[in-house]
N, C-alpha and C positions, 0 to 999 in steps of 0.2 A: 597472334592478335590479342589485344587487351580489351576488356570490356569496362569502360568507364561508367560510373553509376549516376552521373548527373550531366545531362546534355548541355547544361548552361556553362559548364567548365570544360567540356571535351575538346573544344576547338583551340584553346589557348595554352601555351606553355607556361610553366611556373619557374621563375628564376631559382636556381639552386636545387631543383628536383629533377634528376636525370630521367629522360624518357617520357615526360609528361605531355609532349606535343604529339603523341600518337593519335591513331584514328579515333573517330567519334564512337560513342557508346551505341551498342545495339541491343544488349540485354542487361537491364539494370539490376543491381543489388541495392535496393532502396534503403533510405533512412539510416545511413551510416555516418551522417554528420548532423550535429545538433543545429536546429534553426537559430539558436542563440548566436551562432557565429556570423550569421548574415548581417547582424546589426552591431555586433560587439566591436570594440576598438582594439586593434592589434597592438600589443606591447613590444613583442620581439620574438625571435626564434628560440625554440627550445634547444639547449646544447646538443650538438650532433652525437656526442658520446653517451648521452643519458640512456640508460637501459629501460626498455618497455617490454611488458609481456602482453601479447595479444591473443585473443581467442577467435578463431574462425569457426562460426557455428554452421553445422551441416544440416542438409535437408533430409528428413526422414520420409517414409511413405505416409505423407500427411493424410491423404484421402482414406487409405485403409485404416490408419490409426484412429482417425476421427469417427469412422463408421463403427469401429470396435468400441471406442469410448462411449458413443451414444448407446450402444446395445447394453453395455454393462451398467450404465447409469439409469436406464429406463425401466421402471417397474412393469412387470408383465412380459418383458422380453425374455426369450429362452436363455440369453447370455447374462441376465441380470446378476450382478455381483460375482461373476466368474472372472475375476481379475487376473492380470499377468504380473509375474514378478519382474524386477528390473532387467535381469538377463534375458528372460523370455521376450520382453517387449523389444529389447534391442535386436534380438535375433529375428523377430517377426517383422518389425517396422523400421528399425534403425537403418542408417546409411550402410552400404556394403563395406566390407573391409577394403575392397579395391578403391572405392571413393575416398575413404579415409587415407589410404596410402598415397593416392594421387595428390591430395591437398598437402599432406605432410612432405612429400618429395618437393613440391613447388616451394613451400616455405623454406625448406633446407637449401634449395638451389638459390634462393635469394640471400643467403648468408645468415639466416636466423638459426638459432641453436635451441637446445632443450625442447625439441619438437616432439610432442606426444599427444595422443588422444585420451580423453577421459574414459572411464570404464564403460559408460553407456554409449560411446561413439556420438555424443551430442556435439562436440567441438574438438578442434585440434588447436593446441596451445603452442606458442613459440616465443622466444625471447631474443632481443637484439637491440643494438643501439638505434637511436632515433634515425640516423642517416640511412640505415638499411631498411628500417620499417617504412620510411618515406618512399624509398625507391621501390620496395615490394608492392606497395599499395597505391603508388602514383598520387601521393598527397604531400602537402607540406604541413608540419606540425609546429604550431606557434603558441605563444602565450597571448591571452586576451584579457582585457579588463571587463569584468562581469559583476553581477551581484550574487551573493550567496543565497542560501535558502531563506534567510531572514532579512534579505534586502540590503545587506551591508556590502560595501565594495570589496572585491576580491580579484585575484589574478589566477587564471586557470589555463590548462593546456587543452588544445583541441586540434584535430585535423581541419584543414581549411575547406575541404570539399569531400564529396562522397568517394569511397574507395573504389579502386579498380582491381579486377581479378582476371586471370586468363579466361578467354571465352570458353575454353574446353572445361573449365571448372565452374562456370557461372551457375549452372543449374544445381550444383551441389552445395552452394553457399547461401545460407540464410542471412548472414550479416557478420560484422566484425565488431568486437568490443575491446577496450583497453587502450585506445588511442587518445581518449579524452579524459580530463579530470574535471570537466564542467560540473558544477553542483546542480541538483535538481532545481527546477524553476518554482517549485512550491515546497513549503516545509513538510516534513514527514510527521510532525506532531504539533499539537496546538496547546500551548500552556495557558492555563486559565487566567482570566483577568482578576479573579478574586485573590487576595493576598494570602489566604490560608489562616488557620486559627492561631499560628504562632507569630504572625506578622502584624497583628492588630495592637498597635501601641497607643492609639488614640481612644478617647472615650466613646466617640460615635462609631457604631459598628460599620464595617465596610463589606461584610459578607454575612451569610446566614448558615446555620447548622442544618436547616431544612428549608424547603421552598416557602417563601413569603413569611418567614419568621420575622424579618424586618422589611418594611415597605417605606420607600422614600417618595415624598411629594416634591414637586418642582414646578417652577414657572420660568419662562413661558412654556406653553404646551409644545410638544414635539409630535407630529403626526397624530394630533388629537389626544395625546396622552398627557396627563398631569401627575401621574404617580406610577411607580413600578417597584417590583421586588428587588432587593439586592441580590447579586449572584451568590451561589452557595460557596462555602469555604472548601468544598470538596466532599462529595458524598462518601460515606463509609461503605465498606464491603457489605455490611448488614443492610444498608439502605438500597444499594444496587441489587443485591440478591432478592430483596423483597419486591422491588419494582418489576423484576423479570421472572419472579416465581421460582427461583432456585430452591431446591429441597435438600434435606440431609439424607435422603434415601438414594438419590442419584447424584453422585459426586465425581464422576469421571474415573472411577476405580478401574484399573486394568487397561486404560487408554493412554496412548502417547501422543502428545501435541508438540509439534515443532514450532519454534519461534525463530524467524530468520532476522538477522541483524547485520549491520556493517561495522559496529564498534562493540568491543567487549566491555561489559560493565565492571565496576569495582566490587569485588566480594559479593557476587550475586546471591549465592546461597545464604550468606549471612543477612543480606538485605531482605530476602524473602522470609527468613526466620523472624527478623525484626518486624516486617510488615504483618505477618500472621499474629504476632504478639500484640502489636498496637491495634489490630483489627479484631481481636478476640476470636481468631480462627485457630483451628488445631495447628500445631507446629508441623512444618514439612519434615519428611524423613530425608536423610541424606541421599538415599537411593532414588528419590523422586526427581532430582534435578541433575542434569548432565550438560556440560558446555563443551562444544567441539569447534574446531576451525575447519573451513573448507577453502579451496582455491589456493592461489599462490600470491604472497605479498609482492607488490611491485618493488623493483630495486630503487626507484625514486619515490618520493612522497606522493601518495595517491590523492590526497585532499587538495583542494584549491588553497592558494595562499591568500588569507584574508588581510586586508589593509585596515580593518577596524577591529575593535575588541571582540573576542569570541564570547558566546554566552557563558554564563557562570556554570551551568549544568546542562549536560545532555543526558537525560534520563529516559530515553526511548525504550531501551531494553528492560530497564527496571519496571516501567509502567506496563509493558507487555506481559512480563512474568507475573506481576502482582494482580493485574486484571484477570488473567487466566486463572490464577490461584483462587481469586475471590469467587469465581463461578464454578470451578472444578478443583476443589482442594485435594482430591485424591488422585488426580491425573498425574502421570509422569510428564515432566517437561524436558524437552531437548532443545537447548538454545544453540543454534548454528550461526557462528560469526563468520561471514564471508570475507574473503580477501581478493584483491585484484588491483589493477592499475587505475581504476576509477570506481566510484561508489556504485554505479549501476552494475558493473561487471561483478563486484563483490557480492551484491545482493542476489543477482542471478545465480552465481556460484553456490550461495547458501541454499537457495530454493532447490537447485538441481541436486545438491548433495543429499538431500532428504530422499529424493526419488531413486537415486542409484543405490543408496543404502548399503546393504551387505551383499548385494548382487541377487540373492535369493528373494529378498523382500525389502520394501522401503523402510526407512528408519522411523516413520510415523505415518498415521493414517489421516491426520489433520494438520495442516500447516497454516499458521497465522502470519500473514505478511503485512506488517504495519508500516508500509511504505508504498510509494507510488512513483512511477517513471512517466514523465510528461510525454504526450504524443510527439513523435518525430525524433526523440532522443536516442532510442534504440529501435531496431527493426521489430515491428509488431509480430512478424513471423517467428522471431526468436522466442518471444513470450508465449505465443500460441503453441509452439512445439513443446515447450515445458508443460503448459497446462493440459494439453492433450495427453502427454505421457502420464501426467498425474492421474487424470481421469481413468485411463486404461489400467493403471496400477491400483485403483481403489483409494486414491489419496485426494482429499478435499483441499483445494487451494483457495484460501480465504484472503482477499485483498481489500485493504482500505480503499475507499473510493476517492480519497484525497480531501484536502482541507481548503479547497477553493472550488467555486462553481465550475462545472464542465467535466470533460472526460480525460482519462489518462490511458496510456498504452496498456497498463496492467489491469485496470478495472473493466475495460470495454471488451476484453476477450470473452467469447461465449462459453468457454470452459472454466472461467474463474467465477467464484462466488463473490460478488462485489458487495461490500458492506458499507452502507451509508451511515450518516449521523443524524441524531435527533436532539431537540431541546426537551429536557425531561424535568418535570416538576414532581418532587417527592415530598409529601406533607409530613407533619409532626408525628403521625401514627404510621409512618412508612407507607402511606397510601399514595397511589398514583393520582396526582392532581391534574396533570395534562401531559401530553407528548405530541410534539409536532415536528415537522422537518427543520433541521438546523440550517437556517438561512437568515443571518442577523444583519439588519441595516443599522450601521453605527452612526449616531449623531453626536457630534462633539459640542459641548456647551462652553462658550467663552464670552465673558462680559455680557451675559444676558442674551447672546445670539447663538442659534444652533447652526451647525454646518454638517451637511450630509457627506460622510466620508466613504460611502459605498457599502457593499454587501460582502460578508464573509460567510462561509458555510461549507457543508459537505458536497462532494462531487457527485455528478450524475448527468444524465442526458441521453441522447440517442446517437448511436454510432453510425457514421457514414461509411465505415469500412466493412462492418460485419452485418449481414442480413439478419432478420429476426429469427432466432432459434425456435424450433418447434415448441419447446416448453413454454414460451411466452405467448403463443397464439391463443386468443380468447381470454387472456388475462390482462395484458397491457392494452389500454385504450388506443384507438387509432390516432388520437390527437397526440399521444406520447410516443408512438412507434414510427411516425413518419418524419423523414428528414430530407431536406433538399440537397441534391448532389448535382451541381451544375444546373442544367435546365430540367432535370428529372426529380421527381419525388419518390423516394424509395422507403421501404419498410425495414427498419434497422433494429439492432440489438439495443434494448433499453437498459439503463443502469440507474440505481443499484438494484440488487436482488432482495436484500434484507437490511435491517438497520438496528442500531442501538445508540445509547447516549454518546454524544460527541461534542456538544456545545461547551465551549470554555466557561460559560456562565452557569452551567449545570454539571461540571466535571466531577471527577472522582479524586479522592485524596490518595496519593501514592507517595513513595519515599525512595531515598537513594542514600548511598554511602560514597563519600569522596576519600581519596587517598590523602593522608596528611603529609607534611613536609618531609617526614622521614620515610615515606613510601608505604606506610602501614595504613590499613583501613581506619577511617575515622568514625564518628558517631552517625547514627541514622537520623536523617532529616526528612520532613514531610513537606509536600507542596501539592496543590490541586493540579490536575492534569486532564487533558481532554483531546478531542480530535477524532477522526475516524480511525486513527491509530489506537485509540482506546476502544472504540466500538468493535474493531476486528477481533481482538482476543476475548472480549466479552462473549461474542457470538461463538467463537471457537470453543470456549469453555462449556457453553450450554449444549453444543453439539456433542462434545465429549461426554457430558452427563447422559444424553440420550443414547449414545452408543454403548454405554456401560452394559455389559452382559450380553451383547448381541453376538450372533454367530459370525457375522462378517461386518467389515467396516461399511459405513454409508457411502464413502467415496464422494464423488461429485454429486451434490444434492440439489442443484437447481431444478431438475425435472420434478423432484419431490416437493420442493418449496412451492413451485407454481401449481402443482396439483392440490396443495393444501391452502392456496390463496382463498381468502374469503371465509375461512373456517375459524373456529375458536383457537386454533393453534397460534394465531397472531393477534396482537393489539394493532388496531388500525390507527396509525398516527394521522391525526386530522388537522386541517388548517385552522389557524386562528381566525375567529370571526367577530362580528360586532357584539355577539352575546358572550364572548369570552371575558371573564372578569379582568378589569384593567391591569391589576398587578401581575396578571399572567400573560400580558402582551409583550413583556420585555424585561430587561434587567438594567437597573441604574448602577453605573460603574463609577466609583469615586475613589481615586488613589493618587498619591503624590501631588495633591493640589489640583488635579484635573477632574473633570466630570464629563460623563457622556451617557448615552442610552443605546443599548442594543435592542432594536425592535425585532421580535421574533417573526419567523415565517414570512420574511419579505420576499415578494415575487416580482420585484421591479425588473422589467424587461431590459432596461439599460445595463443591468448587472448580471442577470441570470435568466436562462431559458427554462429552468426547472420549476416544478410546481409541487405543492402538497395538496392532495385531494383524497376523497373517499375511495377506498380500494387501492389498486396499484398507483404509485406515483414516482416521479423521478427524483424525489428527495429521500424516500424511505423504502422504496421497493414494495414488497408485499406486506410490510409492517415490521413490528418488533416481536420477539418471542413472548409467548404467554405461558411460561412455566410448564406445569404438568401437561397441559393440552398440547403444547409444542413438542414436548418429549414423546407423548403418546402418539402424536401424528407422525413423527419421524419413524418411530418404531413400527407402527402399523404399515407404513408404506415402504420402509427400508429393510424389512426382513429381520 
């Protein structure tokens, strides 16, 4: 008997897919088809001979593993910081060898080849032509007309329905990845609207070197405002370090931070060296940076085919590395570039590779994940299994909360440290002018008339899938922890946990190197960058600073963060009010003949359910790091 994972499709046969008219589903393996497919326009079938590599993710002893993870992450518990190595975790909580063998034999029986399990028994991988993958999982794999992460038309591959597996294996399977090449529904980074210091060709400034260096008056008024500061040209490392109190005593020495990516940068170590020089930071040592690959590249192109011009630069990896270096210049960096048949599979592979490490120990104790996977695109249980393994091994998994209001599958997990974004004003003397939740309402000015184009900002909210974890009780207000599920109101996991600068109007100056026409690295270029993709490595760097010289890694720090809530360890990011100086209410954006205004800390209910408030809030969590007090607080509670 086969177990189909979507009752809506179980009763009907699909033309060209053998065996899809079998019995209705009884035990689901949920979230194995993207909701994008429901409304996307089908272009045509994927060639039957095209090779795909799929990963069938396996079910560990989640109850036992989560209990252990709670124990090792909770100060005062007898098991506090008594972590397991990768092999020990697999032996104690991983799927049995018999379960792995059963899944592997089934895949092989369906004509798939290169069948093998990863070293941690987290998944079984198999390769085969589309026609055999379709038959094995009782789906049809087609191409669909979609939008890429930046809203441009693209054509991508996806299964048309949720997968089916034998009922005898259903309890062993968390989910399946590799069938789809659909792009994420939100961008993984936010480029600043400021043109940067090298792009100013006109006499009138379009950005500032520090907050409110230049202020623009305008008419008519927009939301009661008649003037606003220009966006920053990109804060320097020195400015960001001052805002969050980074010191030259604690620099991350002896710590390894992993950066997970899905694309390899050009000449990353040279880029980092050039960044350090431009930022007046010590030069990195060659031994401080290492780049590795994980997973298996798909035989067919894994990216969606765009039908519009690609962006000039994808500098996600460079920004991650440089932001981390700015905060922890002595930490070792391990950049893990994942591979797979789709972007999500590649990124999950990268994260998991850090945890399996050498077998005896993980490859890093801090993992910065400047990406997000939208809800419903991959099984939440797959992400949950990775995060629980990380906590049990003493590895902190830091996830960007996303660059659009709402939740993602990666930030809402209770064992992830979700990093939100702020709008940050740094003055001429490197002083903190203001910091509030990143939620910008953009008004466009055309021919003397304003048009409200909606809100952009960092992700957050309250999960309807995960109940409130014990560490949030007494800290998260009831108004922010309750969510309606059907006719019931439940208390859920609130996001984010902590935050740092993420607004494109107050972003950071980073740089990149592109290959020249002869394939050699070109010169170093700078540009302002932002997003929760920036906030995540900034936080990871400060945690590495705090972890310097400790006997054991902090691991999963959410219980400790919430224990420190309301103390001097954090700056409380506060809402914009009527008493806030007008130039600090927003940023006037003028470039390429257009003009507009980003109004900070917008809490319009038609666009976002998040709020900025005193204490915990769903824009910035418990707040942003307060330098030495943050480091001291983590050390006092983290051993």
